[in-house]
C-alpha positions, 0 to 999 in steps of 0.5 A: 378551455372551460373546466368540467361541470362541478357539482356541490361538495359532499358535506363534511365530515362525511366526505373524508369519512367515506374516502377514509373508510374505503381505503383503510384496508389498503393502509392496513395492508401496507402497515402489515408489510412494514411490520414483517419487514426483514431487510427487503424480505416480508418474512411471513408472506415470503415475498419481497417489499414492493411485492410484484415490482420484483418482477419488473426488476427481475425482468430488467436484470435478465435482459441486461445480463443476457439471461432471457432464456429464464424469463418465461421459464417458471422454474429457472425464473424463480431459481434466479430470484431465490439465488439473490433473495432466498426462498420466496413464494412463486413469482412469474413474469407474465408481461409481453417482451416489449415491457422489458424496455420499461423494466431495464432502466429500473434494473440499473438501480439496486432494488430498493431505490428502483422501487422508490423511483418506480412508485414515485414516477408512476404516481406522478404520471397518474396524477398528471394524467388524471388532473383534467378529469378532476373537478371538485376533488384535489388532484392528489386524491387520484393516487389515494383511491382504494385501487391506487393504494393497492397498486402502491402496496403491490408495486404494479403497473396500475399507475402506468396503464391507468395514466395511458388510459386517461391520456388516450381518451383525452387525446381521442377527439383532438389529437388522433396521432397521439391517441394512436401512439398511446393505444399502441403503448397500452399493449404492455397489458394487451387484454385491458385494451379490449374496449379501446379497439371497439371504441375506435371502430365504432367512432370511426377513428381510422387514423388512430387505429392506423397509428395504434397498429404501427406503434404495436408492430414497431414494438413487436419488431423492436423487441424481437430484434433486441431480445430474440423473436422466439421470446414472443412465442414463449410469451404467447404459449407460456403466459396463456397456459400460466393464466389458465393455471392461476384462474383454476388453481385448487385451494384458497390462494391469496391472489384470488382475494385480489381478483374482482371477476365473477368467475373467480368469485364463484370458483368453488361452485361447479365450473359451468356456473362460474362460466355462465355467470361470468358470461352474463355479467360480461353481456350486461356490461357490453350492453351498458357500454353500447347504451352509453356509446355516444356519451361524451368522451370524458365520461366514456373513459370511465365507463369503458374502464369499468366494463373492461373490469367486469368483462375480463375473468382475469383481472386484479384489483391493482388494474382498477386505478381508473375505475376507482377514480371514475366512481369517486368523481361521479360520487363527489361531483354529482352528490346532490343529484344522486339518490341515496341508493346510488350513493351507496352503490357508488361508494361500494364500487369505489371501495371494491378494489379492497372490498374484494379482499373481504368477500370476493362476490362484493366486487363484481356485483358492486362494479356492475351496479356502479356501471349502471349508475355511471351509464345512467348519468352519462346518458342523462348528461349527454341528453340534457347538457352540452358535452363536458370539456377537460380542465387544463392540465 
């Protein structure tokens, strides 16, 4: 199979300067955590090294020890964690019950070895899934984007979901059963699959839809038999209420700096303004995705990922591993065919998972502008050249 079309390389040392300047804040965040490390605790942040990975480890331990009544009970959950690690800032478990199948093997290990294994395994999985998409970039850079650095810092699911996303689109046209299975597995974070479903319906992928539904139902049934049917009711009720409280909490919460949505960026304005702007951004993103609906599937993977990030009011910067990679690939592959304005836009969009922590409003604006550039070049490529093919993994 032919490799993807390659564009001329970005001139040195500009290529490395652009990448380093986009990721430097993430490196600083990791170093600041290491500087406040006291055993496993981050003394100033009152968190645990690996940050959100504690939720994975806690969920797995509660499942293994038969204490799942604490999983979605906010106070009981925190009490269990603090009995082991001391007083901590709030943690909560917001993932559906089938996530416990992934969490339990890591809970078999002590916390630090589990965190190391989680990070290495996730990074390896994402690099492997990203390799067929990367033409002029070394494969290891897939885990060195701004979003990837944030994901390493946070110990989150960004590599797992990102890898499944890339595998889904790569398999869509040539392996419908595999693609359907992957789509079912992505219900680990179901809200991120919004445009997955729309893509399958538009492209009339009946077999993929069928297997996605079978896998999803199987996961629901297996997790219900393994952990109790009531756990699903608790997750639906408690998680939706918790997400609403998180988005609408008063004050300047640190996690707001990690949420790249227009709704969160405008949280200090009257609520109606934030809602209207969020709807406006989402409408434009949907329209742009529709315009690119016939683009080749390799480019459409990044368009859908970016549009999803814009549409959802509840999303975090560690969820943008595919988004950030897509902007980097276009920027570095098509350098000489881009205008100066497009280069600046793509760099800002590439860096947006970290720029959001400097000023919230940068992220949704940069993502939307970046999506416009993605769509423009995807449509132009589709109309003037044959569809791109994936490089061999």
